[in-house]
N, C-alpha and C positions, 0 to 999 in steps of 0.2 A: 504493498498499499503505499509506503515513502518512497518519495523519490531521493533519499540523501544517497544511497548506494547509488543508484545508478546517477549522480551527479556527481560522485567521487571517481567514477568508472570512466566519466565522459572526460572530466578534469584530467585526469591519469593520460587518456588514448591523447586528446589535443594536446595538454603541453607535452609529452612524449615527442609530439610531431613535430613542434615548434620552438621548444626552450633551448637554449643552448647550457643545459643542465643534465645529469644524468635524473631520469624522474621514474620514480617507480611506487608502490601500494606497499605504503610504510619506508621507512628508512632502510637503505641495502646496511647490510653489516659491513664490518674493514673498511670504513670510509676513510679514506687518504685525502691528500692534497686534490683540491678541485672542488665541483658545483653540485650540489644535489637538490631533486624536491622529493619530498615524502609528502603524499597525497595521504589524508587520512592520520595524520601526525599531530596531536595535539600538544605533545612533550616528548622531544626527542631525548632525553635520558630518561623516559619510562622504557627504554626497550625491553621487551620480554613482561611487561605488567600493562595490563588492560588500559588502556587510556579511551576517551571518546573522539571517536573519527566524528561524528556528526549528530547533533541534536535537533529536533523538531518537534512543533507541536501540529496536532490536526484539530479541525472543526469543522461542522457542517457549514458547507458555503452559502445557502440561500435557503435550504430547504431543510426539513427535520426526515429527511428520506432517509431509512436506515441503510441504501445502498449509497448513501453520498449523493451529490458529490460532498467533497470536503476539501477546505483550502487547508493547505500544509506552510508553513512558515519555520525557518530553521538556520543553523549554519552547519556547514564543512571546515573542516579543520586541513592544514597544509603546515608543511614545513620546509622552508627553504635554508639551506646550510652552504656555507662557505667556508671550506677551510684551507689554509696556507700555512706549506710548510715554513715560507722564510720567517715566519713568525710578525708579518706585519699584521696588526691587528686592523689598522685601516683596510688594508686592502679586501680582508674577510669581509667588512663590513659592507664595502662599498659592493662585493659580489653578492651578498644578498638581497640589496636595495634594486640591484640590474636586473635579478630574477624576477623580482616583486614588479617591476618596471615591466619586462617583457607580458608577464603575465597579464596585467591589465590590457596591456596592447593587443595579446591575443584573443581575452576576450571581446575588447573591443571589436575586432575585425571579424569575430565569429557571430556577434549577435544580429538576434534575430527576432521580430516581435510573435513569430510562431517558430515552433521545433528548435528553442533555444536547446545550444549542443546536444542534438537530437534527443532530448530526454523530453518525452510525453508528459505534458502537463506544465510542467518549468517557463516560468514566465518574468521571472527578475534574477538576477544574480547581481553581485556587486559586492564591495569591501568590505567589512563590520570593524576590521582593528588587527593592528599589527603591535606584536612584542617582540622586543629585540634583547636579546641574550648573546654573552660573549664570553669568551674563554681564552687564556694562553697557558699552552702546558706545553714543556718541554721543547721549546722551538717551533711548536705549530699553535697557529691563531683560528681558533672558530667560531663563527658566529650565525644564530640562529634567529630565523625571522620567523616567528609562528603567527600564521595568517589566518584571518576566519573570514569566511564569504558568507555572506546571508542571502538566502534565498526564499523565494516562494513559488509555490506550484498549487493547481488545481489537480487533484487525484480522483 
């Protein structure tokens, strides 16, 4: 019933084809120097533990018919990760912001007032919030940009 899972899959497919980063459902293990996008990741440091990939709420759209239609509002989570072996934290931060900028450009390019990203019923998708986390460990600089996208759909 929820479009959340379909939206995660659609984002993974579209971003994998169009971003200058390695894109996967969840973050890959063994991240080395480079740029990554983890779709459905709300906390990159929670690997191996359950974390919220998306949240949503459903309510009857117009009538109280037991079969719907329903309006769904929610958020999906993604993490952009940039790791730099030269230890320059500023480079890692610039890397995650470049990924975010590319994401916004891809979604603007693919925007449609019908059949948004190929997800039936999805009619709105926009950035809802970002959170930047950084670390410097043994000459490795890492920036995590946690990104929430809000969505609305009729299901």
